[in-house]
C-alpha positions in Angstrom: -32.5 76.5 -72.4 -29.8 75.5 -70.0 -28.1 78.2 -67.9 -24.7 79.0 -69.3 -21.9 79.7 -66.9 -20.1 83.0 -67.6 -16.7 82.8 -69.0 -15.1 84.8 -66.0 -16.2 83.3 -62.8 -16.0 86.8 -61.2 -18.8 88.1 -63.5 -21.6 87.4 -60.9 -19.5 89.5 -58.2 -19.0 92.3 -60.7 -22.7 92.3 -61.7 -23.8 92.5 -58.0 -21.5 95.4 -57.4 -22.9 97.2 -60.3 -26.4 96.5 -59.6 -25.6 97.9 -55.9 -24.0 100.9 -57.2 -26.9 101.7 -59.7 -29.4 101.3 -56.9 -27.6 104.4 -55.1 -28.7 108.2 -55.6 -26.8 110.0 -58.0 -24.8 111.9 -55.2 -21.9 110.4 -53.3 -22.3 110.4 -49.6 -21.0 113.4 -47.9 -18.7 111.8 -45.4 -15.7 109.6 -45.5 -17.6 107.1 -43.1 -20.6 107.1 -45.2 -18.6 106.5 -48.5 -16.8 103.6 -46.7 -19.9 102.0 -45.6 -21.2 102.3 -49.3 -18.2 100.5 -50.5 -18.3 97.8 -48.0 -21.9 97.2 -48.8 -21.0 96.7 -52.4 -18.0 94.3 -51.2 -20.6 92.2 -49.4 -22.9 92.2 -52.5 -20.0 90.9 -54.5 -19.0 88.3 -51.7 -22.6 87.1 -51.7 -22.8 86.6 -55.6 -19.5 84.9 -56.0 -19.5 81.3 -56.6 -18.0 79.2 -53.8 -14.4 78.2 -53.9 -13.4 74.6 -53.6 -12.9 73.8 -50.0 -9.4 74.2 -48.9 -9.4 70.9 -47.1 -10.7 69.2 -50.3 -7.9 70.5 -52.4 -5.3 69.6 -49.6 -6.5 66.2 -49.5 -6.1 65.8 -53.1 -2.4 67.1 -52.9 -1.7 64.8 -50.1 -2.9 61.9 -52.1 -0.8 63.0 -55.2 2.4 63.5 -53.1 1.9 60.0 -51.3 1.7 58.3 -55.0 5.0 60.0 -55.9 7.0 59.3 -52.6 9.7 56.8 -53.0 9.5 54.2 -50.4 13.1 53.8 -50.3 14.7 55.5 -47.3 17.0 58.3 -47.6 20.7 58.0 -47.1 23.1 60.8 -47.2 26.5 61.4 -48.2 29.3 63.5 -46.3 27.7 66.7 -47.7 24.2 65.8 -46.5 22.8 65.2 -49.9 20.3 62.5 -50.2 21.9 59.6 -52.5 18.9 57.5 -52.5 17.0 60.1 -54.4 19.4 62.2 -56.2 18.6 65.2 -54.2 21.7 67.5 -54.0 20.5 70.1 -51.7 20.3 70.3 -47.8 17.9 73.2 -47.4 15.2 72.2 -48.1 16.0 68.6 -47.8 15.1 65.6 -49.7 11.5 66.0 -50.8 10.8 62.3 -50.3 12.1 62.5 -46.7 10.0 65.6 -46.1 6.9 63.9 -47.4 7.5 61.0 -45.3 8.1 63.2 -42.1 4.6 64.6 -42.9 3.0 61.3 -42.9 2.4 61.3 -46.6 4.1 58.1 -47.6 2.0 55.8 -49.6 0.8 52.9 -47.5 0.6 49.2 -48.5 -3.0 48.2 -49.4 -4.3 44.9 -48.0 -5.0 42.3 -50.7 -8.2 40.5 -50.3 
């Protein structure tokens, strides 16, 4: 039988904390320092059991790729109010999203044809 992932991705962390708590004696530690240490050991058990999150750099690369696909290659041009007429952006703060994406270097590049 294949392993079935729990419905809640935090479930392994909850189970690790409950297992740690159940392994402790029935009486709570006497001092605040000892109680805090117990709590932090439970937190570490949860962190060790939690599934790894997708790497931030992987998600950022995906978002950058999506933005590049949506950026209009036409340059911004502004009216006397500072609104971008090329892209229909009627705001100055923040400025035109196409221009801001280009400023970040997220403009789609032409691919060389073979």
